[in-house]
Every structure is written in structure tokens, then in C-alpha cells.
TIMI-742110 format. One record per residue (C-alpha): residue in one letter; x, y, z. Coordinates in steps of 0.001 Angstrom, whole numbers, plus 500000, padded with zeros to 6 digits. Layout:
# residues N
AXYZ
...
//
This chain:
# residues 213
M752400499049071393
P750151495888072586
L748449496016075733
T749807495139078743
R748547492588081229
E747506495699083709
D745562497301080566
V743709494339080094
S742867493748083470
L741573497635083555
L739463497034080473
A737931494031082077
A736721496161085081
C736058499037082575
P731928499856082553
L732285499687078944
F733659496117079047
R732316494207082182
D731665490325081678
T733311490727078204
E735399487852076447
P738713488169077471
E739818487353074403
L738213490533072585
L739949492743075455
R743249491458074473
T743062491891070686
L741000495005071058
F743773497734070177
E744176495555066892
L740728496642065603
K740240499331063037
G739572502513064868
A741090501651068228
D744202503798069095
L746627504116072101
V747274507283072768
R750191509141075029
F749092512409076495
D751644515117078226
P749857517158081114
G747692519862079535
V743908520345078048
V743629516751075709
Y740085517713074836
S737986520762074963
P734446521867072800
R736996523175070423
H739257520492070266
F738065516767070572
S737442513651068474
R734017511389067981
S735999508980070185
L735141506929073174
G738012507139075640
I739368504454078244
V741748505962080868
L744714502994081332
S747313505305083330
G747627508807084532
Q744931511349085916
L742141513385083901
Q740619516383085415
V737106517224084010
T735697520808083926
K732657521980082992
G733317525979082408
S734889527119085822
L732944523856087264
A735268520963088295
V732890517934087554
S735233514681088564
V738579513244087928
L739096510296085749
E741090507362087125
P742827504280085290
G739198502465083877
D737341505325083848
L735427506229080353
F735173509645078633
G734181511377075355
A730505510030075442
A728733513593075193
A730322514253072431
L730335510432070429
Y727162511295068760
S726372514799069112
D726584517482066324
E726488520312068892
P730553520098070387
E730129523085072782
F728336520833075313
A731615518778075790
T733358518839078488
T737146520274079126
I739385517368079875
T743073518294081619
A745984515422081831
R747140516323085065
G750435514342084208
P751390511908081527
S748693509647080808
R747763506885078785
C744486506079077147
L742750503743074585
M740787505693072132
L738141504024069818
D736461505693067413
Q732704506172066464
Q732869503721063678
L734110501221065865
V731887501836068981
D729091501642066531
R730657498021065434
L730726496954068964
L727569497712069837
A726045496091066814
E727618492830067448
Q728360492620071019
G725045492779073337
Q727242492765076074
I729159495607075513
R725767497105074100
E723683496685077456
N726812497718079702
Y727101501029077429
L723456502003078169
R723989501333081910
Y726870503591081871
L724913506361080002
T722108505746082427
G724502506062085578
R725843509605084010
I722469510882083775
R721503509790087114
F725127511749088485
L724530514868086348
S721196515142087666
G722131514732091487
R725068517177090793
L722624519727089473
Q720423519478092437
T723040519732094634
L724429522907092527
A720548524304093201
Q720751524484096928
P720511527963098298
G723965528220099914
V727368526530100847
E725387525376103929
G722470523875102041
K725146522144099293
L726968520257102647
A724182519892104351
R722426517514101519
Y725728515666100572
L725856514640104294
L722510513789105082
A722527511411101505
N725956509817102207
G725138508983105988
G727233511871107304
S730162510434105794
S732489512694103909
C735595512209101699
P738905514210101068
A738467517817101201
T739403518443097717
Q737190515770096311
L734579517298098563
C734918520806096811
Q734738519590093384
R731845517527094000
L730178520588095357
G731610523333093159
I732775525235096029
S736074526517097320
R738357525166100253
A737734527843102715
S733915528163101884
L733586524000102789
Y735305524851106209
R733184527699106906
A729912525713106088
F731449522898108591
T731901524906111177
A728637526745110979
L726881523253111069
E729178522294114004
D728452525690115744
S724850524845114985
G724933521451116850
L723674519435113605
I726946517651113282
V730008516765115392
R733472516566113558
E736169514124115181
G739237514020113036
K737809512684109625
T734651511311111124
I731791513173110641
T728003512501112857
V724752513881112044
V723712514556115634
D720638516420114309
P719008514962110865
V715929516955111132
G717691520049111556
L720205519630109304
E716912519131106754
T715880522839107874
V719224524092106105
L718458522707102914
//
């Protein structure tokens, strides 16, 4: 089944294919090594079950975990599989679970090699993507290294100007439970460091909040 117009639009916005020729995107699925795959709900990728392929989510959502730690949720247009694409140590791969029926374009290693060699824009995009992943993971490790839940939350609020995100997403980012998150919010608020009004969070004492780190 060929790519739809929506698929091509998603690929054009994908970190790997930004500013790439539209004709290449429209015919990408026809290249040797490209495969449109449908996943049922459940584990689709793990250290024991994976392929040396780079995947692009076209529909559905994929949950990324590392052990018991929730790392991120992949939406349409997101990439996965880079960690195992050129690695001989699959135990470092994450586990990816389809939350519902999902559809992905899979590009095997040989095709990725060819695209990186022949398409300068794709090569630059991929290097930018990998650099971004390193920064994300470094920031995640720094957050998890905080002494406690309140420290993790304080660092997040300081780094994001006090803005928050949905509780479920914030719990995933910080690697904590919803109950722990609510207790941390209450503790910071009772200490006069932040003020919560509905979904709006204001840091009223940034200096004091830094002492929680």
C-alpha cells in the first residue's frame, strides 16, 4: 500500500527528512529496504526482539521504556531504533510498546546507509537528530540524579520557567508516580516557593527553589 498524502506530510516534518526533496518522500516506500508495517497493541521492539532498522511512526502511539523507567511517548512523525541501528550490543536498546494499532515505515540499515551516503541533507538531519537525543538523555540523567522527588520537580520548574505539562507526561519525564508528584507540588507550595492556580504554576521564590536541588 503506497504512502498517503498525510504520510508524506509527516515524513516531511520528521527530523530525518526535513528540507528533503518531495519526490524522494513520495517514492520512499518503493526503495529496497523500506517496509510499511502495522503493529497491534503490545511490545513491538525490545532488546531481545528488534531489527536493525530505523522506524518512523505514521499513526498511533508508541511508549518507550528502559527497564521500569518511562522514557517518552512517540507520536506520528517521530523516529525510533537509532540506538540499535549500528550497535552490536542490543541489550542497550529500549523497549517500545504500541499503545494501540500503529503503522510505521521501517528503513533497514542498508537503506539508511545509502540515504546517508547519497543525500547530504538527510545526513545532516540525522546527525542533528542524534545530537538532540544525546542532549535529551543527558538532561534526563541529570534530572534523575536529583536527591529526591522535590528536587526533580524543582529543577524541572526552574528549567521551564515554572510552566508545567499534563500530570501523566510530567510523571514520565521525571520518572516518578502521580502520588509522589502531587506530594512534591504540595510541599513546594506549602513552603511558599510556588503558587498553583488551576493548571498555572508560578515560581514565586526562584532562589529558594534552587535550595531544594
